[in-house]
N, C-alpha and C positions, 0 to 999 in steps of 0.2 A: 504494500500500500504506500502511495506517496503522500506527501503532506497536504496536497489539495483535497484528497478524499477524506482525510481526517478532520479538516477544518469545516467542510460543508456537509451538514447532515442531509440525508436523503428525504425529500419531501414528496409525498404522494400527490398525484394530479387530482385535485378536488374538482367538483363540477364548476365552481366559480373560476378556477384557473382555465378550465377548458373553454368556458364562455368568454373569458378575457382573450385567450389565444385566438378563438374564432372571430371575435370582434376586430382584433388587430389585423388578422389575416384578411378579413373582408375589407377593412379600410385600405390596406395596401393594394389589394386588387382593384378597388374602386379608383384609387389614385392613378394606378397604371393605365386603366381603361380611359380615364379622363385625359391623361397626357397623350395617349394615342389619338383620341378624337380631336383634341386641339391641334396636334401636329398635322394630322390629315387635313383639317380645315384650312390651316395656314398654307400648306403646300398647294391645296386646290385654289386658294385665293391668289397665290403667287403665279400659278400657271395661267389663270384667267387674266391676270394683269399683264403678264408677258405676251399672251396671245393678242390682247387688245393693243398693246404697244407695237407688236409685230404687224398687225393689220393697219395701223395708222401710217406706216411707211416712214422712210427716212426724212421726208420733207418736214414733218412736224415732230421729229424725235427730239428728246430733251438731253441727248448726250453731248458731251463736250467735243467728241470726235467729229460730229456732223457740223458743228459751228466753228471748228478750228481754222478752216481755210477762209471763212467769210469774215466780214467786218466784226468788230467787238459787239457783243450783245449788251443791251441796256439792262442792268441788274433789276431795275424797278419793274420793267415789263415782263421779264422772264421768271421772276420770283427767286432769283439767286441772291445769296447773301455774300457780301465781300467781307472777309475776315482779315484783319491786319495784326501784325505782331508788335508789341511794344516792349520796351526794356523793363526788366523787373525792378521794383522799387524797394 
């Protein structure tokens, strides 16, 4: 016998322990199912958004690659935010 077995007495599984174990297991399973459902819905939303962007074509695309060869884009009309760096104080 090792020291671990001597320090911890054997406790029988009472009905309350079985109930607690079942409740914790069901809670874990419910959380896992919820995570799968949320992940699938987010993936579906992303696929729908990408398909809509793909159908709009490059003329109205919001990527910087499409506008890199053209004149500068006005930040107020395109919704872009200009961020500048300042020295730490």
